[in-house]
N, C-alpha and C positions, 0 to 999 in steps of 0.2 A: 898227546901221548897215545899211540895206537894201543888197542886193547887186544885181547886174545881172539875175539870174534873177527876183528878186522884182519888180523894176520891169516886166519883160516880162510877167509873169503878171498883175499888177494892171491892165495896160492892155488885157487881153483882154476880150471881151464873152462872154456866156454860151455862145453857139454855138461860138465859136472855142475856148473853154476846154473844152467837151465834146468837140471834135475832137481837141484836144491830149491830153486825158486817154485817149481811145481809142488814139491813136497811141503814147503812152508806154506803155500796157499792153501793146500788141503788141510794142514794142521790148523791154520787160522780159522777156516770154516768150521771145523769141528769144535774148536774151543768156543767160538762165538755161539755155536748152536747149544753147547752145554750151559753156557752162561745165560742164555735166554730161557733155559729151563730152571734157572735158579742156582745153579752150581757156579759160584764166583771164584772157584779156586784157580782158574786159569788165567786171571787178569795179568799177572807178572809175566807168565809165559807168552801171552798174546802181545804184550808190549815188546818183549825181546824179540819175537818173530817179526813184528813190524819193522823194528830197527834193522835187524839183519837183512830183511828183505829189501829195505831201502838202500842199505850199504851195497848189496849185490847188484841192484839196479843201477846205482851210481857207478860202481866199477865197470859194469858192462858198458854203460854210456861212454865212461871216460876211455875205455879201450877202443870203442867204435869211433870216437872223435879223434883219438890219437892216431888211428890208422888212416882216417880220412884227411885230417888237417891238424896242424899244431894248434895248441891252445893260444888264444889271443892274449897279448901282453896288456896289462893294465895301462890305460892312458895316462900320460904324464901331464901335469899342469904346466901351463906356460905362464910364468909370472912376468911382471914388468921388471926390466933390468934397472939397476941403480945407475944414475948418471953422475 
């Protein structure tokens, strides 16, 4: 079941996605820095940023692979035929 974050991410074009990736990287840095100072309020936000960033990178890679070559179909098992 796709969630609202996934729908937003798939709607982004490559330039906007790159911008979002940069912003999320900077936010993650700031949150990790604050957490190192003892402010643990950002743990939930950090986890969400990591997941969104992974989704963006996955979609970017899928688009890259989709334009380069079609996805490989899963291999089918060849079983012994009944005689």
